[in-house]
C-alpha positions in Angstrom: 110.5 -74.6 -52.5 109.0 -71.1 -51.9 105.2 -71.4 -50.8 104.4 -69.1 -53.8 105.5 -70.9 -56.5 103.9 -74.2 -54.8 100.5 -71.9 -54.9 101.2 -70.8 -58.5 102.2 -74.5 -59.7 98.8 -75.9 -58.1 96.7 -73.6 -59.5 98.2 -74.1 -62.9 97.6 -77.8 -62.3 94.4 -77.5 -61.5 93.2 -75.3 -64.6 95.1 -77.4 -66.9 95.6 -81.2 -65.5 95.1 -82.6 -68.9 98.3 -80.6 -70.1 100.8 -82.6 -67.7 102.2 -84.6 -70.5 102.6 -81.4 -72.7 103.9 -79.1 -69.7 106.7 -81.7 -68.7 107.9 -82.1 -72.4 107.7 -78.2 -73.0 110.5 -78.5 -69.6 112.3 -81.2 -70.8 112.6 -79.5 -74.4 114.5 -76.5 -72.5 116.5 -78.9 -70.3 114.8 -77.7 -67.5 114.5 -81.7 -65.6 113.9 -80.2 -62.1 111.0 -77.9 -63.5 109.6 -81.2 -65.0 109.8 -82.8 -62.0 108.1 -80.0 -60.0 105.4 -80.3 -62.2 104.7 -83.4 -62.2 105.0 -83.9 -58.2 102.5 -81.1 -57.9 100.3 -83.0 -60.4 100.1 -85.7 -58.4 99.4 -84.2 -55.3 96.0 -82.8 -57.0 95.2 -85.6 -59.2 96.7 -88.8 -58.2 99.0 -91.4 -60.5 96.9 -91.2 -63.4 97.6 -92.4 -67.1 98.4 -89.1 -67.9 101.2 -88.6 -65.0 102.3 -92.3 -66.0 103.5 -90.8 -69.4 104.9 -87.3 -68.1 107.0 -90.1 -66.1 108.1 -91.6 -68.7 109.1 -88.4 -70.4 111.0 -87.8 -67.5 112.6 -91.1 -67.6 113.8 -90.9 -71.2 115.1 -87.3 -70.6 117.2 -88.7 -67.9 118.8 -91.3 -70.0 119.5 -88.5 -72.8 121.6 -86.7 -70.2 123.2 -89.8 -69.4 122.2 -89.8 -66.1 121.5 -93.6 -66.1 120.6 -94.0 -62.4 117.6 -91.6 -62.5 116.7 -92.9 -65.8 116.4 -96.7 -64.1 114.6 -95.5 -61.0 112.4 -93.3 -63.1 111.5 -96.0 -65.9 111.1 -98.9 -62.9 108.7 -96.7 -61.3 107.2 -96.0 -64.3 106.5 -99.8 -65.0 105.6 -101.0 -61.7 102.9 -98.1 -61.3 101.6 -99.0 -65.0 101.5 -102.7 -64.2 99.5 -101.6 -61.1 97.0 -100.1 -63.2 96.8 -103.0 -66.0 95.3 -105.0 -63.3 92.5 -103.3 -64.2 92.7 -103.1 -67.9 94.7 -104.2 -71.0 97.7 -102.2 -72.3 96.1 -100.7 -74.9 92.7 -99.6 -72.9 94.4 -96.2 -72.5 97.1 -94.9 -75.0 98.8 -93.0 -72.1 99.6 -96.4 -70.8 100.8 -97.6 -73.7 103.0 -95.2 -74.1 104.3 -95.2 -70.4 105.0 -99.0 -70.5 106.8 -99.1 -74.0 108.8 -96.1 -72.7 109.7 -97.6 -69.8 110.9 -100.7 -70.9 112.6 -99.0 -73.5 114.5 -97.0 -71.1 115.8 -99.9 -68.9 116.7 -102.0 -71.8 119.0 -98.9 -73.0 120.2 -98.5 -69.4 121.2 -101.8 -69.6 123.2 -101.8 -72.8 124.8 -98.6 -72.0 126.2 -100.0 -68.6 127.5 -103.1 -71.1 125.0 -105.4 -70.0 123.9 -106.3 -73.9 122.8 -109.9 -73.2 120.6 -108.9 -70.1 118.6 -105.9 -72.3 118.1 -108.5 -75.0 116.8 -110.8 -72.6 114.6 -108.1 -71.3 113.4 -107.1 -74.3 112.5 -110.3 -75.9 110.3 -111.2 -72.6 108.5 -108.6 -73.2 107.6 -109.1 -76.6 106.9 -112.6 -75.3 104.1 -111.0 -73.2 103.1 -107.7 -75.0 103.8 -109.1 -78.8 100.0 -108.3 -79.6 99.8 -105.0 -78.4 100.4 -101.6 -79.8 104.0 -101.5 -78.1 105.1 -104.7 -80.0 106.8 -102.4 -82.7 108.6 -99.8 -80.3 109.8 -103.0 -78.1 111.1 -104.8 -81.3 113.1 -101.5 -82.6 114.9 -101.4 -79.4 115.6 -105.4 -80.1 116.5 -104.7 -83.5 118.7 -101.9 -82.6 120.8 -104.3 -80.2 120.8 -107.5 -82.2 119.4 -107.1 -85.8 122.6 -105.8 -87.5 124.8 -108.8 -88.8 121.5 -110.9 -89.0 119.8 -112.4 -92.1 117.0 -109.8 -92.9 113.5 -111.2 -91.8 111.5 -112.0 -94.9 109.0 -109.1 -95.6 104.9 -109.9 -96.1 104.0 -109.1 -100.2 100.5 -110.2 -100.3 99.1 -106.6 -100.4 101.0 -103.9 -102.0 100.7 -101.2 -104.7 103.1 -100.0 -107.6 105.5 -102.9 -109.3 105.0 -106.2 -107.8 107.4 -107.0 -105.4 110.0 -109.7 -105.3 111.3 -111.6 -102.4 114.3 -110.5 -100.2 115.6 -114.2 -100.7 115.5 -113.1 -104.6 116.9 -109.8 -104.2 120.0 -111.5 -102.7 123.1 -110.2 -104.8 122.0 -106.7 -104.7 122.3 -104.3 -101.8 118.8 -103.5 -100.5 117.6 -100.5 -98.7 114.2 -100.9 -97.1 112.0 -97.3 -96.5 109.5 -97.9 -94.0 107.5 -94.4 -94.3 104.0 -93.2 -93.1 101.7 -91.1 -95.1 101.4 -88.6 -92.3 105.0 -88.3 -91.7 106.8 -85.0 -92.5 110.3 -86.9 -92.0 109.5 -89.4 -94.6 108.7 -86.5 -97.1 112.1 -85.0 -96.2 114.1 -88.3 -96.6 112.2 -89.2 -99.8 114.2 -87.1 -102.1 117.2 -88.0 -100.3 116.7 -91.9 -101.2 115.3 -91.1 -104.7 118.9 -89.0 -105.6 120.9 -92.1 -104.0 118.9 -94.3 -105.9 119.6 -92.7 -109.1 123.5 -92.6 -107.9 123.4 -96.2 -106.9 120.7 -98.0 -108.8 123.0 -98.9 -111.9 125.4 -100.6 -109.4 122.8 -102.8 -108.4 121.0 -100.9 -105.5 117.5 -102.0 -104.8 115.0 -99.9 -102.8 111.5 -101.4 -101.2 109.4 -98.8 -99.8 107.3 -100.9 -97.1 104.4 -99.1 -95.6 101.0 -99.7 -93.6 97.3 -98.6 -92.6 97.2 -96.5 -89.7 93.1 -96.0 -89.9 92.7 -92.5 -90.9 93.6 -90.3 -93.7 94.0 -86.4 -94.5 93.6 -84.4 -91.6 93.5 -87.2 -89.3 90.2 -88.6 -90.2 88.8 -91.9 -90.1 88.8 -93.9 -92.9 88.1 -97.6 -94.3 91.0 -99.8 -95.0 90.2 -99.3 -98.9 90.1 -95.5 -98.9 93.0 -94.9 -96.8 95.0 -97.0 -99.2 93.5 -94.9 -101.9 94.7 -91.8 -99.9 98.2 -93.5 -99.5 98.8 -93.7 -102.8 97.8 -90.2 -103.8 100.5 -89.1 -101.0 103.1 -91.4 -102.7 102.4 -90.1 -105.7 102.3 -86.6 -104.9 105.4 -86.2 -102.2 107.4 -89.2 -103.6 107.3 -88.9 -107.5 111.1 -89.9 -108.1 110.5 -93.3 -106.3 107.5 -94.5 -108.4 109.2 -97.3 -109.2 109.9 -99.1 -106.0 107.3 -101.6 -104.8 105.4 -100.6 -101.8 104.2 -103.5 -99.6 101.6 -102.4 -97.3 101.4 -104.6 -93.9 101.2 -103.9 -90.4 103.1 -107.0 -89.8 106.4 -105.6 -91.6 106.3 -102.5 -89.1 106.2 -105.1 -86.3 108.8 -107.1 -87.4 111.1 -104.4 -88.2 110.6 -102.3 -85.3 109.3 -99.3 -87.2 107.3 -97.4 -84.6 109.5 -94.6 -85.8 109.2 -93.2 -89.1 111.2 -93.2 -91.2 113.1 -96.7 -90.3 115.9 -97.5 -92.7 117.3 -100.6 -93.2 120.1 -101.8 -95.3 121.2 -105.0 -96.6 124.0 -106.3 -98.1 124.3 -108.6 -100.9 124.0 -111.6 -98.7 120.7 -110.4 -97.5 122.2 -109.6 -94.0 121.3 -106.3 -92.2 124.4 -103.8 -92.4 122.4 -100.7 -91.3 119.4 -100.4 -89.1 118.5 -96.7 -88.4 115.3 -95.7 -86.9 114.3 -91.9 -88.1 115.8 -89.5 -90.7 119.1 -90.3 -91.8 121.1 -87.3 -93.4 122.2 -87.8 -97.1 125.9 -88.1 -96.5 125.7 -91.1 -94.0 123.3 -92.9 -96.0 125.6 -92.4 -98.8 128.3 -93.7 -96.9 126.8 -96.7 -95.6 125.7 -97.5 -98.9 129.3 -97.3 -100.5 130.5 -99.9 -98.2 128.2 -102.2 -99.7 129.4 -101.5 -103.2 
C-alpha cells in the first residue's frame, strides 16, 4: 500500500477512532470490502483490539457471507468470536454493547456458513449450544432467530406469554387452532413496522372473513419518544399511542407485551412475521419486512 495512503488512514483513525464501526459499514455499503479491511487494520495498529474493533470485524464477516465468500466469512467470524471471548474473561457479554453485537454476529455467521455448506445439523447444534451458554443475555433473541430460521418451520408454534397486553383480550395459540394465524412482532421505534402495518391490515381485511387472525406482540425497550428513558408505565402508554396513531386499521388485534415472546420467537429483527397453519404449526418464519405479494401468497396457501 502506498505510504501516503497509510499516513492518511492513520491520521483519520487518530481523529475519529470511535467511528471505526461506522467507517467500516460505510465502506461495506459501497461493496468495498478491501477498503473496510484496510480501515480496520490501520485502526488496530493505533488502538488495538477494542470492543469497537471487534464489532467492525463482525461486520466484515457478515459482508463476506453476503458476498458468498464462505471461507473469508468463517475466518473473520471465528476470529471475532475468539477475540471477543478473550475480552469477556474480564466482563460479561452485556458489559459493552459492541462486544454483545460482535459475539452475536460471529456465532450467527458461523452457523449460516455451516448451513450454506449443507451442514444443517451442525449449524443447529452450534446455535443450541450458544443459546444454552448465552440464553440470559441480550444476544439470546438473535441466536434464537437463527435457530428458528433453520428449525422452526413445520414445528408447533411456541405458546405466547399473554399475561400483559392491550387491545382485545388475547387467546392462546392453542385456542386459535383451526384458523391460520399471523404473528406480527413489532416495536414502537421501528419504521419498517409502520410500513408493514398497512400491508397486514389490507390482507386481514381480505382474508379475515376466511378465518385469518392476526396477533401483534411487542415489548418494552426502556425508552420512549426520541430515545428518552422511560418507566415501564410511561413506555407502555407511549406504545399504546404509537399503536393507535400508526396502526389504526389493526386496533382489533390483541397486543401481548412481553420480552419473553421476543426471545422465544427470536424477534431481534423487527418486524418479524410468523404465519401459522390451521393445525398451529409454523408455515412461515420471516425476520424483516415482507412485500405484500409475498405475504399474500403465503397466506393463500393456507386458505
